Structure formats: structure tokens, C-alpha cells
N, C-alpha and C positions, 0 to 999 in steps of 0.2 A: 787842139786836135779837131779835125773836121768831123761833123756828125756822120753816123753811118747812113747808107742809102735808105734804110728803113725808117729812120727817125722822123722824116718830114712827110711821110705818106700817111693818109688817113686809114682807118680800119677798112678792111675789105669784107663786105657782107656777101655770104654765099648761101644760096638756097638749094639743097639737094632735092630733086624732084624726079619721080619715076611713076610711070603709068601702071606698073604691075603690082599695085597694092593688093594684099590678100583679102582684106575685109571690104575694100571699096575700090575695085579696079577702075583705072582711068581718072582718079580723083583730081590730078592737077588741072584737068580740063573740065571738070564738073561745073555746070552753069550755076552761078550765084548772082542774082540780080542782073542778068544779062551779060555777065563777064565770067571767063573761066576763073576758078579758084586761084590759080597761080598768079593771075593778073592782080587780084586783090592783095595778095601777100607782097608782091613786088611793089605795088603802089605804096603800101605801108612802109616798106623798107626805104623807099626813096623819100618818103615824107619825114623820116627820121633825120635826114641831112647829116648822116654820119660819114658816109663814104660811098664809093662805087658799089653797085649791086650786080651780082653775077648769079645766074641759075645754072647749076650742074645737072644736066638732064641727059637722057639717052634716046629720046624720040624727037623727030623733026617737028611734029605738030606742037609739042611743048615749046620748042625753040622759037617757032613762029609766033606763038602767043606771047612769049616773053619779049620778043623784039617789038611787038606792037605797043607795049607799054613802056618802052624806053630803057630796058635792061639788056645786058649782054648774056647770051646763052653759050654754054660750053658743052659740047657733046662728050660724054664720058662712057666708059665701058659698062654695058648693062649687067655684067657679071660681077661687078664690085660688091663686096659683102655687106656694106653698110653705107648709110648716109654720110658718115664721117670720112670714109674712104672716098666717096664721090666729091665731098668738099675739098679734100686734099688734092685730088686729081685736078680739079678746076683751078685751085690756087697755083699749082705748078704750071698749068697751061697759060693762065693770064698774067702771072707775075714771076717769070723764070729768073728775073734779076733780084728778086727778094726785096722789093721796096716796102712791102706791107708787112709790118711786124705783128699787127693785131688782126685776127680773122674771126668774124662772127658767123657762127653756124646757126642759121635761121630756118626752122622747119617750114616746108612749103605748104603745110596744111593748117595754117593759123590765120584764116581770112579776117577774123575780128581783132587781130592784134592791135594794141595801142602802140604807135611808133615810139612813145616815151620809153617803153620797156627796152628797146634796142639801145637807147642812150644810157638807161639805168645800168645795164649789164656791163658797161664799160667802167663804171665807177670804181669797183674793187680793183681794177687793173692798175690803178695808180700805185698799188703796193707792188714793188718790183719782185717781191718774193713769191707772188702768185703765178701759177701756170695757166689757170683757167678760172673763169667767173661764170656764174649762173644765177638767175633770179628765183626767188621763192615767195610764197604769199601765205599769210595766216589762214588756216582753214576755218570757215565760218559754218559750213554745213556738216553737222555731226556724221551724216551718212558717208561723207568722203573719207573719214578717218579709218574706217574698216574696209573701204573699197580698194581692192588690189590694183585697179586701173589708175588710181590716184597715187602717184609716187610721193612718199614722204621723205623730207630732208632733215637730218640731224645737224644743226648748226650751232657753233659756239658763239652765242650772241651775248654781249655785255649789256646790262640795263641801259636803255636809252639809245642804243646803237642799232643801225639798220643793216650793217655789214658784219660778217664774221666768217670764220673758217668752217667749211663743210666737212663734217666728220664721217658721215655715212648717208646712204640713200637706201630706202626699202619700200616694198609694197605693203609691208605690215605697219601697224600703228606704233611708231617709235618717235621719241624715246618713251620709256615707261614713266608713269607718275603724273602729277598735276602740272599743268601748263599747256601752252598752245602747241598745236601741230602745224607743221609747215608743208605746204603743197609745192613740190618742185615743178618748175616750168622748164620745158625742154628747149632752152635757148642758151647758147654758149659763146663766150668770148675766149679765144685761145691766143696765147703767144704762138707765133708761127713755129718756133722750135718745139713747143709742147705738142702742137697738133701733129707735126712730123713724127715725134717720138710716140705719140699715142697710136697712130695708125700702124706703126711698125711693130707694136706689141701684139702678142697672141691674145685671144680672149682669155680672161682670167676666171678663176674658179667661182668667185662670188658673182662676177658679172653673169656667168652662165646660170648660176643658181637663182639669182633674183631677176635675171633677164633685164639688167640695167647696165648699159654700156659704160656709164660714168664710173662705175666701180673699178673698171680696169685701170683708170688713172689713179684712183686712190690706192689700189693695191700695189701699184708701182711706185708709190711715194710722191706722186704729184700733189701739189697744193691747189685746192679749189676754194675760191672765195664765193660767198653767197650774199646777195643783196635782197632785202625784203622790199617787195613792191605791192601796190594796192590792187592791181587787177590781174586776173587769170584769163588769158585768151582761150577761146574755144578751139580745141584740137579736133579736126574732122577726121575720124577714123572709120565711121560706120554710116550707113544711109540715114539713120536717125540723127546723127551729128550734122549731116549735110542739111537736113530739113531745118534744124535749129539755126544753122548759119544763114540759110535763106531767109528765115523769119527775121533774124537780127538785122540783116543787111537789105531787106526789102525796101526799095526806094532810096537806098543810101548811095 
């Protein structure tokens, strides 16, 4: 039997980016060490050597910045409700023949990202029973355990294993009892059909309660695999985060 068109294509990395951030307007173009933030993230995605990199944006200025660092920009509807919807719109635009079976949703506000994480998130997808994969890291700072801005993941991990099934995500310190807590990192690998199914679903009750989009997938019975990684990239959501990123990447 001949392989399907998707089987030979590498994963497609898509970065959803928009200027209308509530807490940090214009952040894709925020200057960090002489380059816009989106350029730093694109460069790290390219350095992963996983597959083609696409930025789903809705402003021409962002598209021009993306083109200057060697990635493709796709203009998407500014009224789309979420980054996942923006990713799916870009996938349909650049790959209408469905060659790419694996789609990586990489947030465009992770300028300190280690490219290894992009490769690591693909590891669990060797299990054909998984729909989605995402990285987690062991929390070392006790203050993060009770910080609602740090999303905790409940993962069924066997002793000595670094991958397991994600059972729940919460802004609260879960699970109860002795043992490590896991910091969820907002990077996802989707099977194409799973991404399509996900964006077609309405927001779920737990998703709206916790304000965590990935709970929509769990509530619908999708299987999410998690991989434990060693580093947590800095997510830039506020002016203070932006200053931290500038300090980290100064001269880099």
C-alpha cells in the first residue's frame, strides 16, 4: 500500500501572533536585544530543525518582521477567538492538500525558548493513541506551586519514565499529597485531525472555569501525552516579563 501524503512530510511549526495583547500591546514587535520578539521565537523554531515554520498573524508589520528572519507569514482573521483557531487557519492556508500530519503550536511570546523543547514535544507522539503532546517541568520554586499564573499538570508518570498521560491541568496546586508538582509549558504537538476536532468544539465548562483551553480536549475524551523536560522558557506577558527577557538575551 502506498503511504498517505501526510506520512513523508515533517511537522509544521505554527506560531500564532497578534499585536492586540491585553497586558502587553504590540508584544510581537517589542524590541529585545535589537530584534522584535517574534524574530527571536522564529529563529529558535528554525534552530530546532524539525520542519517548516509559519507565523499566523493579522498585521502587516508582523508579517514583514517574520519574512526578514526566513519564515512564512500567513494573514489570519483578527476576530478569531484564540491562538489555536489562528494556527488552524494558517494550516489550512499553507497545506490545503494535508501533507503535514503533525502540527506544533508554538506560542510567539517565548523568546528564551530552548529549541530542544520543540523536538522533545514530538517524543510522545510516537504513541499512535495520543492526539496531543505537551511538555511539563518539575517545579523547583515553592512559590510557583500556589501561583495561579503557573499552570500545574497532573500526569500519570511511572517511576523512571519521562512521559505519561496528562490527566488534568489546573491553576491550583494539584495533585494533593507528597510528591513533585509539574509546571505545564504552553507548547503543543497535535495530530492534524485532533487540531481540526479541537477548534470545532465549543469551549467546555472546565475550560471556562479554569481558563485553560487544553481542558476542552480532555473533556471531549482526547488523549494528551506529557513529556518531562529540564527547562521552562520565559513567557512574556507583562512589561516586567519583557524586561526579564531583555536582560536574559542582552548581547545574545
